[in-house]
N, C-alpha and C positions, 0 to 999 in steps of 0.2 A: 646748460645755460638757461633752459626753460625753467628749471628748478630755481635758479638764482632770481629770475624775474618773478616767479611765484612767491619766493621768500620776500622779495622787495615789496610786493603788493601787500602781503600780510603785515609786514612791519609798518607800512604806511597806514594801513587801516587802524593799527593800534595807535600810531602817533597822531592820527587825525583827531582823536579824542582830546588831545592836549593842545595841538596847534591849529585846529580848525580844518575845514574842508580844503582839499586840493585836488588837482587832476593828475597827480603823479601816478596813482594806481592805474588810471586809464592809459596813460602813456607807457607805463611799464608793461601793461597787458599787450599793447601794440608791438612792443619790442620782441615779444615771443614769436611773432609771425616769421621774421627772417630766420630765426633759429629753427623753426619747424620746417621751413622750406629747405634750409641747409641740410637738415637731417634726412629729409626725404630724398633730396638730390644725391646725397652721399650714399644712401642705401641703394638707389637705382644704379648709381655708378658701380658699386661693388657687385650687384646682381647681374649686370650686363657687361661683364669684362670681355666677352667674346666679340661684342660689337664695340670696337675701339672708338669709333667716332662718337657714339652715344655716351659711352663711358667718360670720354674726355670732356664732352659738353657738360655732363652732369657734375663732374668733379670741379670744373671751373665755376659752375653755378653755385655749388656748395661752398666753395672757398669765398666767392664774392658775397653771397648772402650772409655767411657767418661773420665776415668783417663788417658788413652793414649792421648786423645785430649788435656786435660788440661796440661799435661807435654809438649806436642809438641808445643802448643801455647806459653807456658812460655819460652821454649828454643828459639823459634823464636824471642820473644821480647828481651831476654837477648842478643842473638847474634846480633840483630839489634842495641841494645844500645851500644854494644862494637865494632860495625862496622866490625863484622866477616863476615856477609853476606850482 
């Protein structure tokens, strides 16, 4: 999903030449952070399976931050489509 956000940033940079400056690329860059946190939490969850409590916490964190990232990138796309940002 970080790659999707990076692709969105590149496409916006190309489109800015035609539509003018916008802040979509900055917001898209911010949406990569929940995906990064999700990936790290998922990795920690898998590496520490023996510690069930830590693994469960990290798995929950990974799920929640992934959903936050999905919602945020969807909002950025919708706002960009309707020229809000």
